[in-house]
C-alpha positions as CSV (number, residue, x, y, z in Angstrom):
1,X,233.5,94.5,181.3
2,X,233.7,92.8,177.5
3,X,236.7,90.6,176.5
4,X,237.4,89.9,173.0
5,X,240.0,87.0,171.9
6,X,241.9,86.2,168.5
7,X,240.5,82.6,169.1
8,X,242.6,81.8,165.8
9,X,245.7,82.7,167.1
10,X,244.8,81.2,170.5
11,X,243.3,77.9,169.3
12,X,246.3,75.7,170.5
13,X,246.1,77.1,174.1
14,X,242.2,77.0,174.3
15,X,242.2,73.2,173.3
16,X,245.0,72.7,175.9
17,X,243.1,74.5,178.6
18,X,240.1,72.7,178.0
19,X,241.9,69.4,178.4
20,X,243.5,70.6,181.4
21,X,240.5,71.8,183.1
22,X,238.5,68.8,182.6
23,X,241.5,66.5,183.0
24,X,241.8,67.9,186.7
25,X,237.9,67.5,187.3
26,X,238.0,63.9,186.3
27,X,240.9,63.2,189.0
28,X,239.2,65.1,191.7
29,X,235.9,62.9,190.7
30,X,237.6,59.7,190.5
31,X,239.3,60.5,193.7
32,X,236.1,61.2,195.4
33,X,234.5,58.0,193.9
34,X,237.6,55.5,194.9
35,X,236.9,57.0,198.4
36,X,233.5,55.4,198.2
37,X,234.8,52.0,198.0
38,X,237.2,52.4,200.8
39,X,234.4,53.8,203.6
40,X,233.5,56.8,202.6
41,X,229.5,57.0,203.2
42,X,227.1,57.0,200.2
43,X,225.8,60.2,201.6
44,X,228.8,62.0,202.1
45,X,229.8,61.2,198.5
46,X,226.7,62.1,196.8
47,X,227.1,65.7,198.8
48,X,230.8,66.0,197.8
49,X,230.3,65.0,194.2
50,X,227.0,67.5,194.1
51,X,229.5,70.2,195.5
52,X,232.0,69.3,193.0
53,X,229.7,69.6,190.3
54,X,228.5,73.4,191.8
55,X,232.3,74.4,192.1
56,X,233.1,73.3,188.4
57,X,230.4,74.8,186.8
58,X,231.1,78.1,188.4
59,X,235.1,77.5,187.9
60,X,234.1,76.9,184.2
61,X,232.3,80.1,183.8
62,X,235.1,82.4,185.3
63,X,237.8,80.5,183.2
64,X,235.4,81.0,179.8
65,X,234.8,84.8,180.7
66,X,238.3,85.4,182.0
67,X,236.9,86.9,185.4
68,X,239.5,87.6,187.8
69,X,237.3,85.3,190.3
70,X,239.1,82.1,188.5
71,X,242.0,82.8,190.8
72,X,240.0,82.6,193.7
73,X,238.6,79.4,192.4
74,X,242.0,77.9,191.6
75,X,243.3,78.8,195.1
76,X,240.4,77.1,196.9
77,X,240.7,73.9,194.9
78,X,244.6,74.2,195.2
79,X,244.2,74.2,198.9
80,X,241.4,71.4,198.7
81,X,243.8,69.1,196.9
82,X,246.9,69.6,198.8
83,X,244.6,69.1,202.1
84,X,243.6,65.8,200.5
85,X,247.1,65.0,199.5
86,X,248.8,66.0,202.8
87,X,246.5,65.7,205.5
88,X,243.8,63.6,204.7
89,X,243.7,60.0,206.2
90,X,242.9,58.3,202.7
91,X,243.3,54.7,202.7
92,X,245.2,54.0,199.7
93,X,248.3,55.8,198.0
94,X,246.1,55.4,194.7
95,X,243.9,57.9,195.6
96,X,246.4,60.4,196.8
97,X,248.0,60.0,193.2
98,X,244.9,60.8,191.5
99,X,244.6,64.0,193.6
100,X,248.4,64.7,193.1
101,X,247.5,64.4,189.0
102,X,244.5,66.7,189.5
103,X,246.8,69.4,191.1
104,X,249.5,69.0,188.5
105,X,246.8,69.8,185.9
106,X,245.8,72.8,187.8
107,X,249.3,74.1,188.0
108,X,249.9,74.0,184.0
109,X,246.7,75.5,183.7
110,X,247.0,78.4,186.0
111,X,250.8,78.9,184.5
112,X,249.1,79.3,181.1
113,X,246.7,81.7,182.1
114,X,249.1,83.8,184.1
115,X,250.0,85.8,181.0
116,X,249.2,89.2,180.0
117,X,247.2,88.2,177.4
118,X,244.7,86.5,179.5
119,X,245.0,88.1,182.7
120,X,247.1,91.3,183.1
121,X,248.4,92.3,186.4
122,X,246.2,94.8,188.2
123,X,247.5,96.6,191.4
124,X,243.7,97.1,192.6
125,X,245.1,98.3,196.0
126,X,247.4,100.6,194.6
127,X,246.0,104.2,193.7
128,X,248.9,106.2,193.8
129,X,250.2,105.7,190.2
130,X,253.5,107.1,191.4
131,X,254.2,103.4,192.6
132,X,252.9,101.5,189.7
133,X,254.7,100.4,187.1
134,X,253.1,101.8,184.0
135,X,255.7,102.9,181.3
136,X,254.6,105.6,178.7
137,X,255.2,104.6,175.3
138,X,253.3,105.8,171.8
139,X,251.5,103.5,169.4
140,X,252.1,104.1,165.7
141,X,249.6,102.7,163.6
142,X,249.5,104.2,159.9
143,X,251.2,106.9,160.7
144,X,248.9,108.0,163.4
145,X,250.6,108.5,167.0
146,X,248.6,107.5,170.4
147,X,249.7,108.0,173.9
148,X,249.9,104.6,175.5
149,X,250.8,102.7,178.9
150,X,252.5,99.4,179.2
151,X,251.0,98.0,182.5
152,X,252.0,94.6,182.5
153,X,255.2,92.9,180.9
154,X,255.8,89.1,181.1
155,X,256.7,85.8,179.1
156,X,257.2,87.7,175.5
157,X,253.7,89.5,176.3
158,X,252.6,92.7,177.4
159,X,249.5,94.4,178.3
160,X,248.8,98.1,176.4
161,X,246.5,100.5,178.1
162,X,245.0,102.7,175.5
163,X,242.0,105.1,174.8
164,X,242.4,104.5,171.5
165,X,240.5,101.5,169.9
166,X,242.2,98.8,167.8
167,X,241.0,95.8,166.6
168,X,241.9,92.1,167.8
169,X,244.4,90.6,165.5
170,X,245.8,93.8,164.2
171,X,249.7,94.5,164.1
172,X,250.7,97.8,165.7
173,X,254.1,99.5,166.7
174,X,255.2,100.9,169.9
175,X,258.2,103.7,170.2
176,X,259.6,105.4,173.4
177,X,262.5,107.6,173.4
178,X,263.1,107.1,177.0
179,X,263.0,103.2,177.1
180,X,264.7,101.7,174.2
181,X,265.7,102.4,171.0
182,X,263.9,101.8,167.4
183,X,260.5,100.5,167.6
184,X,258.8,97.4,168.7
185,X,256.0,95.5,166.7
186,X,253.1,94.0,168.5
187,X,250.1,91.8,167.5
188,X,246.7,92.4,169.6
189,X,245.6,89.0,170.5
190,X,243.1,90.0,173.5
191,X,241.0,93.3,174.3
192,X,239.6,93.9,177.4
193,X,236.9,96.6,177.0
194,X,235.8,98.5,180.4
195,X,233.1,101.0,181.3
196,X,233.3,104.5,179.8
197,X,236.3,106.6,180.6
198,X,238.7,103.8,181.0
199,X,241.3,102.8,178.7
200,X,240.8,99.8,176.7
201,X,243.3,97.0,178.0
202,X,245.3,95.2,175.0
203,X,246.8,91.7,175.3
204,X,249.9,91.7,172.6
205,X,252.3,89.4,171.9
206,X,255.9,90.7,170.7
207,X,256.9,90.1,166.8
208,X,260.6,90.1,166.8
209,X,262.1,89.4,163.5
210,X,265.4,90.8,164.1
211,X,268.3,91.3,166.6
212,X,267.6,95.2,166.9
213,X,264.1,94.1,168.0
214,X,265.2,91.5,170.2
215,X,267.6,94.1,171.8
216,X,264.7,96.7,172.0
217,X,262.7,93.9,173.5
218,X,265.4,93.2,176.2
219,X,266.1,96.6,176.8
220,X,262.1,97.0,177.7
221,X,262.0,94.0,179.8
222,X,265.3,95.1,182.0
223,X,264.0,98.8,182.6
224,X,260.5,97.2,183.5
225,X,262.0,94.8,186.2
226,X,264.3,97.8,187.4
227,X,261.6,99.9,187.6
228,X,259.5,97.6,189.2
229,X,262.1,97.4,192.2
230,X,262.9,100.9,192.4
231,X,259.3,101.8,192.8
232,X,258.5,99.1,195.5
233,X,261.6,100.3,197.4
234,X,260.3,104.1,197.2
235,X,257.1,102.9,198.5
236,X,258.4,101.1,201.3
237,X,261.0,104.0,202.2
238,X,258.3,106.3,202.2
239,X,256.2,104.2,204.5
240,X,259.0,103.6,206.8
241,X,259.8,107.3,207.4
242,X,256.1,107.9,208.1
């Protein structure tokens, strides 16, 4: 898998994510170091700091390459910090505060990255397409019409799956006679390139310039939410009957 990003469009997010990532690293490192002055043995400190550097080295790679293992590392760090704050017998409130600040920065970083642009939601466990919330649309580009699917829709962004290749930074238009009236303009901000035989996954932002486009987006968003609930209910109903 290869990922292409529009770094010019995402420059603000990229800079913010770098600060957040190394920010919570600094707070965790300071917390462990401050424990050294309150009774933590030197050998224990060396082991913890060594593990911390190795962990963050791998953690940084997952974030940089946008691997889905980023969420596993985030969960492990979250549990570590939560344990330090709530259950660890730390000697001072200042150390708990350092870990709490690290937890806050981690939460902000996770929120920014939990977007279809960076990490589109993928139901790896769901093999039956009848229960996946995929909406069929058509991509219109220079009078060419291509079939595509909306596979994720959140926070004024979406993931579009298509076998047609487009460039990052390119503007496209989607239409659907079934889901919304008119058309919606999108800007491609990221592109995930998988192996042969699988469609490209485009992380896109909606370009809403008038009330008609805003209304079309609202119709699509409402349909997405209703369709998600409907398919989930249908799946559980079938399982209960079985």
